[in-house]
C-alpha positions as CSV (number, residue, x, y, z in Angstrom):
1,M,42.4,-15.1,17.8
2,P,43.9,-11.6,19.3
3,N,42.2,-10.4,23.5
4,K,40.0,-8.2,23.4
5,S,38.7,-6.3,26.0
6,A,34.6,-6.5,25.8
7,G,34.2,-5.1,22.5
8,G,37.5,-3.7,22.5
9,P,40.5,-3.6,20.4
10,A,42.6,-6.6,20.4
11,A,45.3,-6.1,23.5
12,W,48.2,-5.7,21.0
13,L,46.9,-2.8,19.6
14,S,45.8,0.8,20.0
15,L,45.0,3.3,18.0
16,G,45.8,7.0,18.4
17,P,45.0,9.9,16.0
18,G,47.0,9.2,12.9
19,T,49.4,5.9,14.7
20,V,48.4,2.9,15.3
21,T,50.6,1.1,17.4
22,L,51.6,-2.8,18.2
23,K,53.3,-4.7,20.7
24,V,55.1,-7.5,19.1
25,M,57.5,-10.4,19.7
26,A,60.2,-11.0,17.0
27,R,61.4,-14.3,16.2
28,P,64.8,-13.6,14.5
29,G,66.0,-16.6,12.1
30,A,62.4,-18.1,11.4
31,S,61.4,-19.9,8.1
32,R,58.7,-18.2,7.1
33,T,59.0,-15.0,7.8
34,G,55.5,-13.2,8.6
35,L,52.8,-13.2,11.2
36,L,53.3,-17.0,13.1
37,R,50.5,-16.5,16.0
38,V,49.1,-14.2,18.6
39,D,51.0,-14.7,22.5
40,P,48.9,-12.8,24.5
41,R,52.2,-10.0,24.9
42,G,51.5,-9.6,20.9
43,L,51.7,-10.6,17.3
44,V,54.4,-13.6,16.8
45,I,56.1,-12.1,14.0
46,G,58.8,-14.4,12.1
47,I,61.8,-13.1,10.9
48,A,64.8,-15.0,8.8
49,A,67.3,-11.8,9.6
50,T,69.8,-12.8,12.5
51,P,69.9,-10.1,15.6
52,E,73.0,-8.1,14.9
53,R,73.7,-4.5,13.6
54,G,69.8,-3.4,13.2
55,K,69.7,-6.1,10.5
56,A,66.0,-8.7,11.9
57,N,64.7,-4.7,13.1
58,A,64.7,-3.9,10.2
59,E,63.5,-6.2,8.1
60,L,60.5,-6.4,10.7
61,I,60.0,-2.6,10.1
62,S,60.0,-3.9,5.8
63,T,57.7,-6.8,7.0
64,V,55.0,-4.6,9.7
65,A,54.9,-1.6,7.1
66,R,54.2,-4.3,3.9
67,M,51.4,-6.9,6.6
68,A,50.0,-3.4,7.2
69,G,50.0,-2.0,3.8
70,V,51.9,1.3,4.3
71,A,55.1,2.8,3.6
72,R,58.2,1.0,5.4
73,S,58.5,5.1,6.2
74,A,54.9,5.2,8.1
75,V,56.6,1.9,10.2
76,E,58.7,3.1,13.2
77,L,60.4,1.0,15.7
78,I,59.8,2.8,19.5
79,A,60.4,0.1,22.7
80,G,62.5,-2.8,22.6
81,A,65.6,-2.9,19.9
82,S,67.5,-5.2,21.5
83,A,64.5,-7.3,23.1
84,R,62.6,-9.6,21.4
85,Q,59.2,-7.6,22.7
86,K,59.0,-4.6,20.8
87,S,56.4,-2.0,20.3
88,L,56.1,-0.7,17.0
89,R,53.7,2.5,15.7
90,I,52.1,3.0,12.2
91,R,51.7,6.9,10.7
92,C,48.8,6.7,8.9
93,G,45.7,8.5,7.3
94,D,43.3,5.8,8.7
95,P,44.4,4.2,11.9
96,T,40.6,2.5,11.6
97,A,41.6,1.0,8.3
98,I,44.7,-0.7,9.2
99,A,43.8,-1.7,12.7
100,A,40.5,-3.9,10.6
101,K,43.0,-5.4,8.2
102,L,45.7,-6.6,11.5
103,D,43.1,-7.4,14.1
104,A,41.4,-9.8,10.3
105,M,45.2,-11.6,10.0
106,A,45.7,-11.7,13.1
107,S,42.0,-13.4,14.0
108,R,42.8,-16.2,10.6
109,S,46.7,-17.1,12.6
């Protein structure tokens, strides 16, 4: 279950004007691609690619775009390019709807 403050958004999620920012823990080399679980540090997302020459980051961006239902070009890695803990920003027309979609996925994991 996502960490929520009293009635607020999950701790791994923040909304801005036209954006949703996510805290993510990447799991490169995972046997399953997609949302694995929710951790206090962020969403744990498994990716099959190994962390070499940006392959894992590229797959992570594609996976988050698919989860959010947005184009890959709308997702940007803003922190943690060489770390497992990363921040990604999703540009979108309706940040509240994207946040609700991601929060619902997290609740089911």
